[in-house]
N, C-alpha and C positions, 0 to 999 in steps of 0.2 A: 322586518318586524314578521312574526309568525301568524299564523291565522286564529290562531284560538286568541292570542293579543288583539288582535286587531276586534274579534269577536267580542269579545270583555270592553276595550276601549268605543266598540258599535255600544256594547250593549248601555257601558255605565254615560257617554251617551244623550241614548235616547229618556233613558231612566230620566235623570236629572235633571232636561230640558221640561218632559209634559210633569215632574213636580214644580220644580222653579215657573214652570206658564203658572200653571195650579194657584198660585200665590199671588206671581201679580194680575192678574186676571179675575179674582175670585175673591171673598172676602173671605177666605180660610185664613187666612194672617195676622187679619184684626181679631178672629171669634177667637183663634191661640193666644194669643199675645194679652188678648180682654179676660183670657181661660185664668191662665197663670198671671196677671198680674203684670204686667209690664206694655199695657196699650199705652202708655205712653214711647214707645220708641217705633209705635207702626206711619209715624210721620218719616221719617230712616230709612223704614225698609229701601223703598225707591234709589236708593243710592244702594248697598247690598243687592237686592232682585237683579235687575234691568241688567249690571253688568255682567254677573253671575251668569245668567239669563244667556249675554250674547256666547261668554266661555263654552257654555256645555251643546249651544247650536254651531260652534266652533269647535268642539272636541266635536261632535258625530257626524258635519263637511267633515269632518276627516279622515274619519274612521273611517266611512263612505269611500271617498278618495281614494284610500289605501284598500282597501281588502276591490276595487275596483282593478286598480294597478297590481294585485297581487295574483288576481287572478287573473291574467291578459300578460301578461310578463311569465307568464309562473307552466305553460300552455306547452305539452310536453308537445315536443318536434320529433321526426322521423330521423331517425339517425341516417336511413338505406336512401335517401333521396340525396341529386347530383343536379346542379344545376348548369 
């Protein structure tokens, strides 16, 4: 995977994790659904938000590991060295 794609995955993972965490751990979701008139669905949000949080955390971990592997494996070596 190319470096820009890894950066994009990392950004998506971090932004998604922050947004879902805000919805999970603060009353933002209740306020927003109440304002729209869909407060009846607040009881079911944990069924959606917790797995979504796990997916975004997993995506962030994957992107960080991918970035580290790309940095390690693509270090240029000197071609004139003989062992």
